[in-house]
N, C-alpha and C positions, 0 to 999 in steps of 0.2 A: 503494500499500499503505498502510496508516494503522495504525503502534503505539497496542496496546490495551492502554500502562501510566500512572503516574502521574504526575503531572507530576515533582515535588521528579524521581522517577531519568529522564522526558525529561532535564532541565536534566544535573543527574550526566552524562545520554547525549551531550548538546552537549556539557562539558566536555568525554567523557575521547575521544569521536570530535575535535575542537581540540584535546590530546594526540598525538594520531597523525597528525594530519597535521602538529603538529611535527616529532615525528621521523624523520619521510618527508624533511619540507624540510634537518629538519637530518645528514640520516643524505644526502640527493644533494649539500648541502656540503662536506663528507667528504668524500665522490666526487669531486667535481670539485676543491680544495688538493687532493687524495689522488693524484690522475692530473695536474697541473700537472710540469713538467720539474723539476729538481730543481735549482737556485743552492748549487751548493759554498760562496760569500760569504757566503752566508744561509741558516744549517741553522735544516729546522723547527720551533721549540720547541712545538710541540702537538703528537700523537701520535694522525695520522686515524684508523692500522688501527680501536687500543683503541676510541678514541670508536665508530669502529661496531664495533665488538663490543656494543659495550654498548646500540647506542639497538639496534642488533634484538637483542638481548635484554629489554629495552622496549616493542620494535612484537609480541614473542610476547602479555609480560603482560596490553600493552595492548588488542589482537586479544580476548586470549579474557574480557577483563570484558567486551570491549563484548557479546563474548556470551551470556553473565551477563547481561547488560544486558535486550538484545531477545528470547530464551528467559523469562528470568525463571526460572532452573537455573544453580546456583554449578556448573561444571566440575569434574570430581574424575576424579582419576587413575583408571585402571585399574588393579589391585592380583589379582595369585597366587586364585584360587579354593582349600577347604579338598577333596586330592581324597582324600582320606582316606587315606591312606599308603601304605606297598609294600605292591603286591600288592590290594588292597583300593578300593572303591567308583572307577572312572572311570579304569580301566587297562585 
């Protein structure tokens, strides 16, 4: 499959995919660290669970950006459509 996009967008796509892979690697590292047994003599100074939440949020944004780069269309949120009020058209 060949992507029909200009070279500047292709470079941006490669950078975005690199960031996506980095986020997945950091998420795997945090999961590895959080699954290790707790050593009471050495408390954890890094909140790996909180970092995982922010990485997951970043993954969603990066995935949406990747889709918009590949398709060429920006993802828009779905909004409620006007149904004409109480008893109007659409009910």
